[in-house]
C-alpha positions as CSV (number, residue, x, y, z in Angstrom):
1,M,13.5,-45.1,1.0
2,T,14.1,-41.5,-0.1
3,I,14.5,-38.4,2.2
4,A,11.2,-37.2,0.8
5,R,9.3,-40.2,1.8
6,K,10.9,-40.0,5.2
7,L,10.2,-36.5,5.8
8,Y,6.4,-37.4,4.9
9,A,6.5,-39.9,6.9
10,M,7.8,-38.0,9.7
11,I,5.4,-35.3,9.0
12,A,2.5,-37.7,8.9
13,I,3.4,-39.0,12.4
14,A,3.4,-35.1,13.4
15,I,0.0,-34.4,12.1
16,F,-1.6,-37.8,13.7
17,G,-0.2,-36.6,17.0
18,M,-1.7,-33.0,16.6
19,L,-5.2,-34.4,15.1
20,L,-4.9,-36.9,18.1
21,L,-4.1,-34.2,20.6
22,A,-6.5,-31.8,19.1
23,G,-9.5,-34.5,19.0
24,V,-8.8,-35.3,22.7
25,G,-8.7,-32.0,23.8
26,T,-11.9,-31.0,21.7
27,Y,-13.9,-34.1,23.7
28,Q,-12.4,-33.1,27.1
29,I,-13.3,-29.5,26.2
30,D,-17.0,-30.7,25.5
31,R,-17.3,-32.4,28.6
32,V,-16.0,-29.4,30.5
33,N,-18.2,-27.2,28.8
34,T,-21.1,-29.4,29.9
35,A,-20.2,-29.8,33.4
36,A,-19.6,-26.0,33.7
37,S,-22.7,-24.8,32.0
38,Y,-24.9,-26.8,33.8
39,S,-25.1,-24.3,36.4
40,T,-25.9,-21.7,34.1
41,I,-28.4,-23.8,32.1
42,N,-30.3,-25.7,34.8
43,T,-29.2,-24.9,38.6
44,V,-29.6,-20.9,38.4
45,P,-33.0,-21.0,36.4
46,S,-33.8,-23.8,38.8
47,I,-33.1,-21.8,41.9
48,L,-34.8,-18.4,40.2
49,E,-38.0,-20.5,39.6
50,L,-37.7,-21.7,43.5
51,D,-37.2,-18.4,44.8
52,R,-40.3,-17.2,42.7
53,A,-42.3,-19.9,44.3
54,V,-41.0,-18.7,47.7
55,D,-42.3,-15.1,47.1
56,A,-45.6,-16.1,45.9
57,V,-46.1,-18.3,49.2
58,Y,-45.3,-15.2,51.3
59,T,-47.6,-13.1,49.2
60,I,-50.6,-15.9,50.1
61,Q,-49.7,-15.7,53.6
62,L,-49.8,-12.1,54.0
63,S,-52.8,-11.8,51.9
64,L,-54.5,-14.1,54.0
65,R,-53.8,-12.5,57.0
66,K,-54.9,-9.3,55.8
67,Y,-58.2,-11.0,54.2
68,I,-58.9,-12.2,57.7
69,S,-58.2,-9.2,59.4
70,A,-59.9,-7.0,57.2
71,P,-62.0,-4.4,58.7
72,N,-64.5,-3.8,55.5
73,P,-65.4,-5.5,52.1
74,A,-63.0,-3.5,50.2
75,V,-59.7,-4.3,51.9
76,R,-61.1,-8.3,51.7
77,Q,-61.5,-7.9,48.0
78,E,-58.0,-6.4,47.4
79,A,-56.5,-9.3,49.4
80,E,-58.5,-11.9,47.5
81,K,-56.8,-10.4,44.3
82,S,-53.6,-10.4,45.6
83,M,-53.8,-14.1,46.9
84,M,-55.4,-14.9,43.4
85,A,-52.1,-13.3,41.7
86,A,-49.5,-15.1,43.8
87,R,-51.4,-18.5,43.4
88,A,-51.0,-18.3,39.4
89,S,-47.7,-17.1,39.7
90,L,-47.0,-19.9,42.2
91,D,-48.6,-22.6,39.7
92,K,-46.8,-20.9,36.7
93,A,-43.2,-21.5,38.7
94,F,-43.9,-25.1,39.3
95,T,-45.1,-25.7,35.7
96,T,-41.8,-23.7,34.4
97,Y,-39.6,-25.9,36.3
98,E,-41.4,-29.3,35.7
99,K,-41.1,-28.7,32.1
100,E,-37.7,-27.2,31.8
101,D,-35.6,-27.4,34.8
102,L,-36.5,-31.1,36.1
103,T,-33.3,-32.7,36.6
104,D,-33.5,-36.2,37.8
105,A,-35.7,-38.6,39.9
106,T,-34.9,-37.0,43.3
107,D,-35.6,-33.3,41.8
108,G,-39.0,-34.8,40.6
109,D,-40.2,-36.2,44.0
110,L,-38.7,-32.9,45.7
111,L,-41.1,-31.4,43.5
112,K,-44.0,-33.4,44.3
113,E,-43.3,-33.1,48.1
114,V,-43.6,-29.5,47.8
115,R,-46.6,-29.5,45.8
116,K,-48.1,-31.8,48.5
117,R,-47.2,-29.4,51.2
118,V,-48.8,-26.5,49.1
119,A,-52.3,-28.5,48.6
120,A,-52.4,-28.6,52.6
121,Y,-51.9,-25.3,52.9
122,E,-54.1,-24.3,50.2
123,D,-57.2,-26.7,51.8
124,L,-56.3,-25.0,55.0
125,R,-56.6,-21.4,53.4
126,T,-60.0,-22.1,51.7
127,K,-61.4,-23.3,54.9
128,L,-60.1,-20.2,56.9
129,I,-61.2,-17.8,54.0
130,A,-64.9,-19.3,54.3
131,Q,-64.9,-19.2,58.1
132,A,-63.4,-15.6,58.2
133,L,-67.0,-14.4,56.3
134,T,-68.7,-15.7,59.6
135,D,-66.7,-15.6,62.5
136,Q,-63.5,-13.5,62.3
137,A,-62.2,-14.3,65.4
138,A,-62.2,-18.1,65.3
139,A,-60.7,-17.3,61.5
140,L,-57.7,-15.4,63.3
141,A,-57.2,-18.1,65.7
142,G,-57.2,-21.2,63.1
143,L,-54.6,-18.7,61.0
144,E,-52.3,-18.8,64.0
145,S,-53.1,-22.7,64.5
146,S,-52.0,-23.3,60.5
147,Q,-48.3,-21.9,60.9
148,P,-46.7,-25.2,61.2
149,V,-48.5,-26.4,57.8
150,A,-47.1,-22.9,56.5
151,D,-43.6,-24.0,58.0
152,A,-43.8,-27.3,56.4
153,M,-44.3,-25.9,53.1
154,M,-41.7,-23.3,53.4
155,S,-39.1,-26.2,54.7
156,A,-39.9,-28.3,51.5
157,L,-39.0,-25.4,49.2
158,E,-35.9,-24.5,51.0
159,E,-34.9,-28.5,51.0
160,H,-35.6,-28.3,47.4
161,K,-33.4,-25.2,47.1
162,K,-30.6,-27.0,49.0
163,Y,-30.8,-30.1,46.5
164,N,-30.5,-27.5,43.3
165,V,-27.6,-26.0,45.0
166,K,-25.8,-29.4,45.8
167,L,-26.3,-30.3,41.8
168,G,-24.6,-27.1,40.9
169,Q,-21.4,-27.8,43.3
170,T,-21.4,-31.5,41.8
171,A,-21.4,-30.0,38.2
172,A,-18.5,-27.6,39.2
173,Q,-16.4,-30.4,40.6
174,T,-17.3,-32.7,37.7
175,A,-15.9,-29.7,35.6
176,S,-12.9,-29.1,37.4
177,D,-12.1,-33.0,37.3
178,T,-12.7,-33.2,34.1
179,K,-10.3,-30.3,33.3
180,N,-7.5,-32.3,35.4
181,Q,-7.8,-35.1,33.3
182,A,-7.8,-33.2,30.1
183,T,-4.4,-31.8,31.1
184,A,-2.9,-35.1,31.9
185,V,-4.2,-36.7,28.7
186,A,-2.7,-33.9,26.5
187,L,0.6,-34.0,28.3
188,I,1.0,-37.4,27.9
189,I,-0.1,-37.2,24.1
190,S,2.7,-34.2,23.4
191,A,5.3,-36.4,25.4
192,L,5.1,-39.2,23.3
193,M,4.8,-37.4,20.1
194,A,8.0,-35.5,21.1
195,V,9.6,-38.7,21.9
196,V,8.7,-40.4,18.6
197,I,9.3,-37.4,16.5
198,G,12.6,-36.6,18.2
199,C,13.9,-40.2,17.5
200,I,12.9,-40.1,13.9
201,G,14.3,-36.7,13.8
202,V,17.7,-37.9,15.0
203,L,17.9,-40.7,12.8
204,L,17.1,-38.6,9.7
205,A,19.4,-36.1,10.6
206,R,22.3,-38.5,11.1
207,N,21.9,-40.2,7.7
208,I,21.3,-36.8,5.9
209,G,24.3,-35.6,7.6
210,N,26.5,-38.2,6.8
211,S,25.5,-38.5,3.1
212,L,26.0,-34.7,2.9
213,R,29.2,-34.5,4.3
214,M,30.4,-36.9,1.7
215,A,28.6,-34.5,-1.0
216,V,30.5,-31.5,0.9
217,S,34.0,-33.3,0.4
218,T,33.5,-34.0,-3.3
219,A,32.3,-30.2,-3.5
220,E,35.5,-29.0,-1.9
221,A,37.9,-31.4,-4.0
222,V,36.4,-29.9,-7.1
223,A,36.7,-26.2,-5.5
224,Q,40.6,-26.9,-5.3
225,G,40.4,-28.0,-9.2
226,D,40.8,-31.5,-9.0
227,L,39.0,-33.1,-11.6
228,T,40.5,-36.4,-11.6
229,L,38.6,-38.0,-8.5
230,R,35.8,-40.2,-9.4
231,I,32.5,-40.8,-7.2
232,S,30.6,-43.9,-6.4
233,T,27.9,-44.6,-4.2
234,A,24.9,-47.3,-3.0
235,S,22.5,-45.1,-1.8
236,N,19.1,-44.4,-3.7
237,D,17.9,-41.6,-1.8
238,E,18.2,-38.0,-2.8
239,I,21.9,-37.6,-1.5
240,G,22.7,-40.6,-3.5
241,Q,21.4,-38.9,-6.4
242,L,23.2,-35.8,-5.6
243,Q,26.5,-37.7,-5.3
244,R,26.2,-39.2,-8.7
245,A,25.2,-36.0,-10.2
246,L,28.4,-34.4,-8.9
247,G,30.3,-37.6,-10.4
248,S,28.6,-36.8,-13.8
249,M,29.3,-32.7,-13.2
250,V,33.0,-33.6,-12.4
251,S,33.3,-35.6,-15.9
252,N,31.7,-33.5,-17.8
253,L,33.6,-30.3,-16.3
254,S,36.5,-32.0,-17.1
255,N,35.8,-32.4,-20.6
256,V,34.5,-28.9,-21.1
257,V,38.0,-27.5,-19.3
258,T,39.9,-29.3,-21.8
259,E,38.1,-28.1,-24.7
260,V,38.2,-24.5,-23.4
261,R,41.7,-24.5,-22.9
262,A,41.8,-25.0,-26.9
263,S,39.4,-22.2,-27.7
264,V,40.8,-19.5,-25.5
265,N,43.4,-18.6,-28.0
266,T,40.9,-18.7,-30.8
267,I,38.7,-16.2,-29.0
268,A,41.2,-13.9,-27.8
269,V,42.3,-13.6,-31.3
270,A,38.9,-12.7,-32.4
271,S,38.1,-10.4,-29.8
272,G,41.2,-8.3,-30.8
273,E,40.2,-8.2,-34.5
274,I,36.6,-7.3,-33.4
275,A,37.9,-4.4,-31.1
276,A,40.1,-3.0,-34.0
277,G,36.9,-3.1,-36.5
278,N,34.7,-1.3,-33.9
279,I,37.4,1.8,-33.6
280,D,37.5,2.3,-37.2
281,L,33.4,1.8,-37.1
282,S,33.4,4.5,-34.4
283,S,35.6,7.1,-36.5
284,R,33.4,6.7,-39.4
285,T,30.2,7.1,-37.5
286,E,31.4,10.2,-35.6
287,Q,32.4,11.8,-38.6
288,Q,28.8,11.1,-40.2
289,A,27.5,12.6,-37.1
290,G,29.3,15.8,-37.4
291,S,28.0,16.2,-40.8
292,L,24.5,15.3,-39.4
293,E,25.0,18.2,-36.9
294,E,26.1,21.0,-39.6
295,T,22.9,20.1,-41.5
296,A,20.8,20.4,-38.5
297,S,22.2,23.6,-37.8
298,A,21.6,24.9,-41.5
299,M,18.0,23.4,-41.0
300,E,17.7,25.2,-37.9
301,E,18.4,28.9,-39.5
302,L,16.2,27.9,-42.5
303,T,13.6,27.1,-40.3
304,S,13.9,30.5,-38.2
305,T,13.7,32.3,-41.7
306,V,10.4,30.6,-43.0
307,K,9.1,31.2,-39.3
308,Q,10.0,35.0,-39.4
309,N,8.2,35.5,-43.0
310,A,5.3,33.2,-41.3
311,D,5.1,35.8,-38.6
312,N,5.2,38.8,-40.9
313,A,2.5,37.4,-43.3
314,R,0.7,36.6,-40.3
315,Q,1.1,40.4,-39.2
316,A,0.0,41.2,-42.7
317,N,-3.0,39.3,-42.4
318,Q,-4.0,40.8,-39.5
319,M,-3.6,44.3,-40.9
320,A,-5.7,43.4,-44.1
321,D,-8.2,42.5,-41.8
322,A,-8.3,45.4,-39.7
323,A,-8.4,47.5,-43.1
324,S,-11.2,45.4,-44.5
325,H,-13.2,45.9,-41.0
326,V,-12.1,50.0,-41.5
327,A,-13.7,50.0,-45.3
328,T,-16.8,47.8,-44.1
329,E,-17.2,50.1,-41.3
330,G,-17.0,53.2,-43.6
331,G,-19.2,51.8,-46.5
332,Q,-21.8,51.6,-43.5
333,V,-21.2,55.2,-42.6
334,V,-21.9,56.4,-45.8
335,G,-24.9,54.2,-46.3
336,H,-26.3,56.3,-43.3
337,V,-25.5,59.4,-44.7
338,V,-27.6,58.2,-48.0
339,T,-30.2,57.5,-45.9
340,T,-30.2,60.5,-44.0
341,M,-29.7,62.8,-47.2
342,V,-32.9,60.9,-48.4
343,D,-34.9,61.7,-45.4
344,I,-33.5,65.5,-45.5
345,N,-35.0,65.5,-49.2
346,E,-38.3,64.1,-48.0
347,A,-38.4,66.7,-45.1
348,S,-37.8,69.6,-47.6
349,R,-40.6,68.2,-49.9
350,K,-42.9,68.4,-47.1
351,I,-41.7,71.9,-46.0
352,V,-42.7,73.0,-49.5
353,D,-46.0,71.5,-49.4
354,I,-46.6,73.4,-46.0
355,I,-45.1,76.7,-47.8
356,S,-47.9,76.3,-50.6
357,V,-50.7,75.8,-47.9
358,I,-49.5,78.9,-46.0
359,D,-49.3,80.7,-49.7
360,G,-53.1,79.9,-50.1
361,I,-53.8,81.0,-47.0
362,A,-52.3,84.1,-47.5
363,F,-54.0,84.7,-51.1
364,Q,-57.2,83.5,-49.4
365,T,-56.4,86.0,-46.5
366,N,-56.3,89.0,-49.1
367,I,-59.3,88.3,-50.9
368,L,-61.3,87.9,-47.8
369,A,-59.5,91.5,-47.0
370,L,-60.4,93.0,-50.4
371,N,-64.0,92.0,-49.7
372,A,-64.1,93.4,-46.5
373,A,-62.8,96.7,-47.7
374,V,-65.4,96.8,-50.2
375,E,-68.1,96.0,-47.8
376,A,-66.4,99.0,-45.5
377,A,-66.8,101.3,-48.4
378,R,-70.6,100.4,-48.8
379,A,-70.8,101.0,-45.4
380,G,-69.5,104.7,-45.3
381,E,-68.8,106.3,-42.3
382,Q,-70.1,103.3,-40.0
383,G,-67.4,100.8,-41.6
384,R,-64.4,103.2,-41.8
385,G,-62.8,101.7,-39.0
386,F,-63.7,98.6,-40.3
387,A,-61.8,99.3,-43.5
388,V,-58.8,100.0,-41.8
389,V,-58.6,96.8,-40.3
390,A,-59.4,95.1,-43.6
391,S,-56.4,97.2,-45.3
392,E,-54.2,95.9,-42.5
393,V,-55.1,92.4,-42.9
394,R,-54.5,92.8,-46.5
395,T,-51.2,94.2,-46.3
396,L,-49.9,91.1,-43.8
397,A,-51.8,88.7,-46.3
398,Q,-49.4,90.3,-49.1
399,R,-46.1,90.1,-46.5
400,S,-47.1,86.6,-45.7
401,A,-47.7,85.7,-49.3
402,A,-44.0,87.4,-50.3
403,A,-42.4,85.7,-47.7
404,A,-43.8,81.9,-48.7
405,K,-42.9,82.8,-52.1
406,E,-39.4,83.6,-51.1
407,I,-39.0,80.5,-48.8
408,K,-40.4,78.5,-51.2
409,E,-37.5,79.1,-53.6
410,L,-35.1,78.9,-51.0
411,I,-36.7,75.3,-50.2
412,D,-36.5,74.6,-53.6
413,N,-33.1,75.3,-54.1
414,T,-32.2,73.3,-51.1
415,V,-34.0,70.3,-52.5
416,A,-32.1,70.8,-55.8
417,K,-28.6,70.6,-53.6
418,V,-30.1,67.9,-51.6
419,D,-30.7,65.9,-54.8
420,E,-27.2,66.5,-55.9
421,G,-25.6,65.7,-52.5
422,S,-27.8,62.3,-52.3
423,R,-26.5,61.5,-55.8
424,L,-22.9,62.3,-54.7
425,V,-23.3,60.1,-51.7
426,E,-24.7,57.3,-53.5
427,Q,-21.6,57.3,-55.8
428,A,-19.6,57.5,-52.6
429,G,-21.0,54.4,-50.9
430,S,-20.5,52.6,-54.5
431,T,-17.0,53.5,-54.3
432,M,-16.8,52.4,-50.8
433,E,-18.3,49.0,-51.5
434,Q,-15.6,48.5,-54.4
435,V,-12.8,49.1,-51.7
436,V,-14.3,46.9,-49.4
437,S,-14.5,44.3,-51.7
438,S,-10.9,45.0,-53.3
439,V,-9.7,44.6,-49.6
440,K,-11.3,41.5,-49.0
441,R,-9.7,40.1,-51.7
442,V,-6.2,41.4,-50.6
443,T,-7.2,39.6,-46.9
444,D,-8.1,36.4,-48.9
445,V,-4.6,36.6,-50.6
446,V,-2.7,37.4,-47.4
447,S,-4.3,34.7,-45.5
448,E,-3.4,31.9,-48.2
449,I,0.2,33.3,-48.1
450,T,-0.3,33.1,-44.4
451,A,-1.5,29.4,-44.7
452,A,1.3,28.4,-47.1
453,S,3.8,29.9,-44.9
454,S,2.7,28.3,-41.8
455,E,2.7,25.0,-43.9
456,Q,6.2,25.9,-45.4
457,S,7.2,26.4,-41.7
458,D,5.6,23.1,-40.1
459,G,7.3,21.0,-43.0
460,I,10.9,22.3,-42.6
461,G,10.1,22.0,-38.6
462,Q,9.5,18.2,-39.3
463,V,12.6,18.0,-41.7
464,N,14.5,19.7,-38.9
465,Q,13.2,17.2,-36.6
466,A,13.8,14.2,-38.6
467,I,17.4,15.4,-39.0
468,T,17.9,15.9,-35.5
469,L,16.7,12.5,-34.6
470,M,18.9,11.3,-37.4
471,D,21.6,13.1,-35.6
472,E,20.7,11.5,-32.3
473,A,20.6,8.2,-34.0
474,T,24.1,8.7,-35.3
475,Q,25.4,10.1,-32.1
476,Q,24.1,6.9,-30.2
477,N,25.2,4.4,-33.0
478,A,28.8,6.3,-32.1
479,A,28.7,5.5,-28.8
480,L,27.3,1.9,-29.3
481,V,30.0,1.3,-31.5
482,E,32.7,2.7,-29.1
483,E,30.7,0.5,-26.3
484,A,31.1,-2.3,-28.5
485,A,34.7,-1.6,-29.0
486,A,35.4,-1.3,-25.3
487,A,33.3,-4.7,-25.0
488,S,35.7,-6.2,-27.7
489,K,38.7,-5.1,-25.4
490,S,37.0,-6.7,-22.2
491,L,36.2,-9.9,-24.0
492,Q,40.0,-10.2,-24.8
493,D,41.0,-9.5,-21.1
494,Q,38.3,-11.8,-20.2
495,A,39.7,-14.4,-22.7
496,D,43.1,-13.8,-21.4
497,R,41.6,-14.5,-17.6
498,L,39.7,-17.4,-18.7
499,A,43.0,-19.0,-19.9
500,G,44.6,-18.3,-16.7
501,A,41.4,-19.7,-14.7
502,V,41.2,-22.9,-16.9
503,A,44.9,-23.5,-16.0
504,F,43.8,-23.7,-12.4
505,F,41.7,-27.2,-12.9
506,R,43.7,-30.5,-13.1
507,V,42.2,-33.4,-15.5
508,E,43.4,-36.9,-16.3
509,S,44.8,-35.8,-19.8
510,A,48.3,-34.5,-18.7
511,D,49.4,-33.6,-22.4
512,R,47.0,-30.8,-22.7
513,G,48.6,-28.3,-20.8
514,P,47.7,-24.5,-20.2
515,I,47.6,-22.6,-23.7
516,E,49.3,-19.1,-23.6
517,P,46.1,-16.7,-25.2
518,S,47.8,-14.9,-28.0
519,R,47.4,-10.9,-27.5
520,N,47.0,-9.8,-31.4
521,T,46.0,-6.5,-30.9
522,S,48.5,-4.9,-33.3
523,A,45.9,-4.2,-36.1
524,K,44.8,-0.4,-36.6
525,P,41.5,0.9,-38.3
526,R,42.5,2.4,-41.5
527,A,40.7,5.7,-40.7
528,M,43.3,6.1,-37.9
529,E,46.5,4.9,-39.8
530,A,45.0,7.9,-42.6
531,G,45.3,10.3,-39.8
532,K,41.9,11.0,-39.6
533,A,40.7,12.5,-36.4
534,P,37.2,11.2,-35.4
535,A,34.6,14.3,-35.5
536,S,33.3,13.7,-31.9
537,P,30.5,15.9,-31.2
538,A,30.8,18.2,-28.5
539,H,27.8,17.6,-26.6
540,R,28.2,13.7,-26.5
541,E,30.4,11.8,-24.3
542,P,30.7,8.2,-25.0
543,K,30.3,5.7,-22.5
544,E,32.9,2.5,-21.9
545,R,31.3,-0.3,-20.1
546,M,33.1,-3.6,-19.1
547,I,30.8,-6.7,-20.2
548,A,31.4,-9.8,-18.6
549,P,31.7,-12.9,-21.2
550,S,29.0,-15.0,-21.3
551,P,29.0,-18.9,-22.1
552,S,27.7,-19.3,-25.5
553,P,25.3,-22.6,-25.5
554,K,27.3,-24.7,-27.3
555,A,26.6,-28.6,-27.8
556,K,28.6,-31.0,-25.5
557,P,32.3,-31.1,-26.8
558,K,33.5,-34.0,-28.5
559,M,36.3,-36.0,-26.4
560,S,37.4,-37.9,-29.4
561,E,39.6,-34.8,-30.7
562,T,43.0,-34.7,-30.1
563,P,44.9,-31.8,-29.1
564,A,46.7,-31.4,-32.4
565,L,43.1,-31.1,-34.2
566,G,42.2,-28.7,-31.4
567,S,45.5,-26.7,-32.2
568,A,45.0,-26.5,-36.0
569,K,41.0,-25.3,-35.6
570,T,42.5,-22.5,-33.7
571,E,45.0,-21.4,-36.4
572,K,42.3,-22.0,-39.1
573,A,39.9,-19.9,-37.0
574,T,42.5,-17.0,-36.4
575,K,43.6,-16.8,-40.2
576,E,39.9,-16.7,-41.1
577,G,39.2,-14.2,-38.7
578,A,42.0,-12.0,-39.8
579,A,40.9,-12.1,-43.3
580,D,37.6,-11.1,-42.5
581,W,38.2,-8.4,-40.7
582,E,40.8,-7.2,-43.6
583,E,38.0,-7.2,-46.0
584,F,36.0,-5.0,-43.5
């Protein structure tokens, strides 16, 4: 039987015990809950209903006494209403108790007894009410004599309440007994499960411990380097499988150690050649990185020059734009001047027309003054004063005509000059339009130059960036080559350490002793022999890291090969590796 099945069996027993304990506990808890909840569900509501009935009986008794001794019909009517309400409350309490709170036959018999007593009291109450209507004194006397009936009714109610209290106490005692019983059962089941699981656990632990101690002794022997032992076991559980696996592991490890001893020398020689080649490659890569740095510096200078040209072209473009705006504004001003000159010309022509009107008015005034003078001459002495006025008016008209003529001549000269000025301004406007067109063409040419310079700057920037990336990649490659050289040196050291570590193990083949690794590190790279110092960039610091050799996933070594064959293969691999690195 396997350990897993043994553990499963123990777990199953433990689970069964827990389920059994949980089931018994749940059952007992349900019993305790049923007994404990009886008081809340039945006893308390029963007592409350009986208390309501007692209150109703007291109300009926007081209302009956008030009814019989009432001094007037109003008080009697109020007492009657109180008795009817109390009677309804009493009936409701009995009905509710019978439907919801009745427990057993004794409880039912007590309820019947209470109802019987209440019915007897009700008969007596009805008679007293009828008697009070005819003879109040006799009714009062009858009320006093009916007190034993009332006391019997109250006694029945009290007995019923005491019985319900007793039922509640019985339920509480039952709950306590059930709780004690549940505790005892849980303790018994827990003790039994602890004993059973403890016994099984001790037996299982003893079995597993013995088997594991055997496996530990085997592992300790392997840890001491003893690979000559052989393991046999008859157990079929997991520990037995582990011991058989340890035996297979020891056998395979012995085979692997034997083959590793034969391969350590080859690894050492190959790692030395790899280190030499990596050093040579590192030197060449660093020289290439220096050349790329110089190229990148030249490209940066060219980029700076092109950027400066682009900035100058951009400034020239801005100045051309400003000149274009100024020329455009000048053309607009000249256009406004032309418009103003046209307006002045039109105003001058209107003034000429007005002067012509004034001249006509002066001429007509002169004619009228002449006619007035003729009429005054005809009038003789009586028209002499009018003739003087007419003469003055004529003189003024002549002066006005002369002045209007002079103004007209001046206006005509002004109009002629304004026409000449308008023509000149139109020519200036045409010239400004040509200037604006020329400035716009210059601005377009400068804009094209600016765009071309920007594109050229971007292209050179991209080339510079690409060279920078190439420089970084080359420097990284140089660092990686140096790291590979360091890793090769580390691999060689690890091969030496591996040879020493493998010598620790003892195997059955005694003729295979430890092999001294060959430290062939005399090969120098051609670049170093020629005396070429590596051009290491100033800003790069190559990193060195130790890389632990990792076992390659080779197939299981063949144990049929002899040690001599392994040595021949080692020498052959060494010669082939050396030839390959000489070619490199």
